[in-house]
C-alpha positions in Angstrom: 35.6 46.6 47.5 39.7 46.9 46.5 39.7 47.5 42.9 41.8 44.9 42.1 39.3 42.3 44.2 36.9 44.0 41.8 38.8 42.7 39.0 39.4 39.2 40.0 35.5 38.8 40.7 34.9 40.0 37.6 37.4 37.7 35.5 35.9 34.6 37.5 32.1 35.4 36.6 33.2 35.6 32.7 34.8 31.9 33.4 31.9 30.1 35.0 29.8 30.1 31.5 32.7 28.5 29.6 33.5 26.2 32.5 29.7 25.2 32.5 30.2 24.5 29.0 33.2 22.4 29.0 31.6 20.3 31.6 28.6 19.4 29.6 28.2 15.9 28.1 29.0 15.6 24.5 25.6 14.0 22.5 25.2 10.3 22.2 26.8 9.1 19.0 24.2 6.6 17.1 26.2 4.6 14.1 23.7 3.6 11.8 25.0 1.0 9.4 22.2 -0.2 6.5 22.4 -1.2 3.2 21.9 1.1 0.4 22.1 4.6 -0.9 24.3 6.8 1.6 21.2 9.8 1.1 20.6 10.7 4.6 17.5 12.3 3.2 16.1 9.4 2.0 12.8 7.9 3.2 14.3 5.5 5.2 16.5 7.7 7.3 13.4 10.2 7.6 11.7 7.4 9.4 14.6 6.3 11.6 14.5 9.9 12.8 11.2 10.0 13.1 11.4 7.2 15.6 14.3 9.0 17.5 12.3 11.9 17.8 9.5 10.1 19.4 11.6 9.5 22.2 12.6 12.9 22.4 15.6 12.9 20.4 16.5 15.2 17.2 19.7 14.8 15.1 21.9 18.0 15.6 20.2 19.2 18.6 20.4 16.3 21.1 21.9 13.6 19.4 24.3 12.8 16.5 23.4 10.3 13.6 26.4 8.8 11.8 25.4 7.3 8.4 27.1 4.4 7.1 26.1 2.7 4.3 27.7 -0.2 3.3 27.3 -3.6 0.8 26.0 -6.7 2.5 28.7 -8.3 2.9 31.3 -5.5 2.0 34.6 -5.8 3.0 35.1 -3.0 5.1 32.3 -3.6 8.0 34.6 -5.7 10.4 36.9 -2.2 10.2 33.9 0.2 11.0 32.1 -1.9 13.8 35.7 -1.8 15.6 35.7 1.4 15.3 32.3 2.3 16.5 33.2 0.3 19.4 36.7 1.6 19.9 34.9 4.9 19.8 32.3 3.5 22.3 29.1 5.0 20.7 25.8 4.9 22.4 24.3 2.9 20.2 24.8 0.7 16.9 21.3 0.8 15.0 21.7 -2.2 12.0 18.0 -1.8 10.2 18.2 -4.3 7.4 22.0 -5.1 7.6 22.0 -8.7 9.0 26.0 -9.0 8.7 26.5 -5.7 10.9 24.0 -6.8 13.5 25.9 -10.1 13.3 29.6 -8.5 13.6 28.7 -5.9 16.3 27.2 -8.8 18.1 30.1 -10.5 18.2 32.5 -7.9 18.9 30.7 -6.3 22.1 28.6 -7.5 24.7 28.2 -4.0 26.4 27.0 -1.7 23.5 23.4 -1.4 22.7 22.6 -3.1 19.4 18.8 -2.1 17.5 18.9 -4.4 14.3 16.4 -5.0 11.7 16.8 -8.6 10.2 14.8 -10.5 7.6 15.4 -14.1 9.4 14.6 -15.5 12.3 16.7 -13.4 15.0 16.9 -16.2 17.6 17.9 -18.6 14.9 20.6 -16.0 13.7 21.7 -16.1 17.7 21.1 -12.3 18.0 18.8 -12.8 21.0 17.6 -15.8 23.4 14.3 -15.4 22.1 11.7 -12.7 21.0 9.5 -11.8 24.2 13.0 -11.9 26.3 16.3 -10.7 24.1 18.8 -10.9 26.7 22.0 -9.5 26.4 22.6 -6.0 24.8 20.8 -6.6 21.4 16.9 -6.2 20.2 15.1 -5.2 17.3 12.8 -5.8 14.6 12.0 -9.0 12.6 10.5 -8.0 9.2 10.0 -11.3 7.7 11.8 -10.9 4.1 12.3 -14.6 3.3 8.9 -15.8 4.6 7.2 -13.2 2.0 8.7 -15.2 -0.7 5.6 -17.9 -1.1 3.3 -14.8 -1.2 5.4 -12.9 -3.8 5.6 -15.9 -6.0 1.8 -16.2 -5.4 0.9 -13.1 -6.7 3.2 -12.8 -9.8 1.6 -15.7 -11.2 -2.0 -14.4 -10.3 -0.7 -11.1 -12.4 0.8 -13.2 -15.0 -1.4 -16.2 -14.9 0.4 -18.0 -18.5 3.5 -18.3 -16.4 5.0 -21.5 -15.5 9.0 -21.3 -15.7 9.8 -18.7 -13.0 13.6 -17.8 -12.6 14.6 -16.8 -9.1 17.4 -14.6 -8.7 19.2 -14.2 -5.6 22.6 -13.0 -4.1 25.1 -15.8 -3.5 27.0 -13.5 -1.4 24.1 -13.3 1.1 24.1 -17.1 1.7 21.6 -17.4 4.2 19.1 -15.2 2.7 19.5 -16.8 -0.6 19.1 -20.1 0.4 16.1 -19.8 2.4 14.7 -17.6 -0.4 15.3 -20.6 -3.0 13.9 -22.9 -1.0 10.7 -21.3 0.1 10.4 -20.5 -3.9 11.0 -24.0 -4.5 7.8 -25.3 -1.9 5.7 -22.3 -3.2 6.2 -23.4 -7.1 5.6 -26.9 -6.7 2.6 -26.2 -4.6 0.8 -24.3 -7.8 2.7 -26.5 -10.4 5.3 -24.3 -11.3 9.0 -24.7 -12.7 11.4 -22.5 -10.6 14.8 -22.0 -12.0 17.5 -20.7 -9.4 20.0 -17.3 -10.9 22.9 -16.3 -9.0 24.2 -13.0 -9.1 26.6 -10.8 -6.7 27.8 -8.1 -8.7 26.5 -5.4 -11.6 28.5 -7.8 -14.4 26.6 -11.0 -12.9 23.3 -9.2 -13.1 24.1 -8.9 -16.8 25.2 -12.3 -17.1 22.2 -14.0 -15.3 19.9 -12.0 -17.9 21.9 -13.0 -21.0 21.7 -16.6 -19.9 18.3 -16.6 -19.9 18.0 -16.0 -24.0 18.2 -19.7 -25.0 15.2 -20.5 -22.8 13.2 -17.5 -21.6 11.5 -18.3 -18.5 7.8 -17.0 -18.3 8.3 -14.8 -15.1 11.3 -13.6 -12.7 11.4 -13.5 -8.9 14.0 -10.9 -7.7 14.9 -12.0 -4.3 15.2 -9.5 -1.8 18.9 -7.8 -0.9 20.0 -4.6 -0.5 22.7 -4.7 -3.3 19.9 -5.4 -5.6 17.7 -2.4 -4.4 20.7 -0.4 -5.1 20.7 -1.7 -8.8 17.2 -1.5 -9.3 17.1 0.7 -12.6 19.9 -1.8 -13.9 16.8 -4.7 -13.2 14.2 -2.6 -14.5 16.2 -1.4 -17.7 16.9 -5.4 -18.4 13.2 -6.8 -17.8 12.1 -4.3 -19.9 14.5 -4.9 -22.8 13.4 -8.8 -22.4 9.7 -8.5 -21.8 10.1 -9.9 -18.1 7.5 -10.0 -15.8 9.2 -9.5 -12.3 8.3 -9.2 -9.0 10.5 -7.7 -6.4 10.6 -7.6 -2.7 10.5 -3.2 -2.2 8.7 -0.7 -3.5 11.9 1.3 -5.0 11.8 -1.2 -8.1 8.4 -0.2 -8.8 8.6 3.1 -8.6 11.4 3.1 -11.3 9.4 1.0 -13.7 9.4 -2.1 -12.2 6.0 -4.3 -12.4 5.4 -5.1 -8.8 6.8 -5.8 -5.3 5.2 -7.6 -2.2 7.0 -7.1 1.1 7.5 -5.7 4.3 7.3 -1.8 4.8 11.1 -1.4 5.1 10.4 2.5 5.8 8.1 1.0 9.1 11.0 -0.9 10.0 13.8 1.8 10.1 11.1 3.8 12.4 10.8 0.8 14.7 14.8 1.1 15.3 14.5 4.7 15.4 12.1 4.1 18.2 13.9 1.2 19.9 17.3 3.4 19.6 15.4 6.5 21.1 13.9 4.5 24.2 18.1 3.0 24.8 19.2 6.7 25.1 16.6 7.4 27.4 17.8 4.1 29.8 15.7 1.7 28.8 17.9 -2.2 28.1 17.7 -3.9 25.3 16.8 -6.7 27.2 14.0 -5.4 28.6 13.1 -4.1 25.0 11.1 -7.4 22.9 11.9 -8.2 19.4 9.1 -7.1 17.5 7.5 -8.6 14.5 6.7 -6.8 11.2 2.7 -6.3 10.5 2.9 -4.1 7.9 3.4 -5.5 4.6 2.3 -3.9 0.9 1.6 -4.3 -2.5 2.8 -2.4 -5.1 1.9 -2.6 -8.8 2.9 -0.3 -11.9 0.0 -0.5 -13.8 2.0 1.2 -16.8 4.7 -1.4 -16.8 1.6 -4.0 -17.0 0.0 -2.3 -20.1 3.5 -2.5 -21.4 3.9 -6.0 -20.9 0.1 -6.8 -21.9 -0.9 -8.1 -18.5 -4.3 -7.0 -17.4 -4.1 -6.4 -13.5 -6.9 -8.7 -12.3 -9.7 -6.8 -10.2 -8.5 -9.3 -7.3 -5.1 -7.3 -7.1 -6.3 -4.1 -7.8 -8.5 -4.5 -4.6 -5.9 -5.1 -2.5 -2.8 -3.3 -4.0 -1.4 -0.9 -1.0 -0.8 1.5 -4.3 -1.4 1.4 -8.0 1.3 3.6 -9.7 0.0 5.1 -13.1 
């Protein structure tokens, strides 16, 4: 072999790995849009990644996850969804962010959407039916509103002398607010309670809502499930402690920082299921072939220390069914 031919052959061999690497497809990108803390290492984000891993996808190895923490509603939502669609991400996942699911559904009929919503996804127009979603969206219905009736009842059991119950909702999250108040009124009438509605959609309005309670202090408070409220949980716990108001919440994060009690769907389980479905879609399953999952895991969490501070003995009936009692 001539020297020039040998050098050419070596040069070609060295180029092969570079060419092969250049031809490898980029890792699929998931746009994860949710409400709450932007901390990608939080319990819910870990639950989502665990669901992905069960389908064989590991962040940073064979899939990229972009974390987008937004309010609900949020002025940046439309622009974000448009950008994810423009870039043709592999999946748009919207656990707990109904507005994002609706915006994505309205903007694309091709990119798969995996949602987690507390309202009926059929009524929302996200799917044709729970068993046969059709289209490009599927996910989990975690019944955030339906638990309000149970939430009111459990609070009354813990604070049996409570008759006047204030229910705080976020009017900016109109669909949830209206349904929450309707169900709370119905639950209150059934056990002889007086339900009073309060509204807040900003931190200042939360302070104002508590200030408005001073003239005629309610016996207890129900805080509706809402992503913005969860992000302000320290504020709620501080205000209820200051005013010594027994309060019930929809998610355990409130109780972990000193709130009295919570009852609702296990949102970590919801994030996990969204991760499972996202992984299935990345492997080739069509959203239309994945039936909407309905949440079956609910949790009651009680802070015994806060109950003692409020001079509320926790009944044995509640201790028997509580998933966790925080001391």
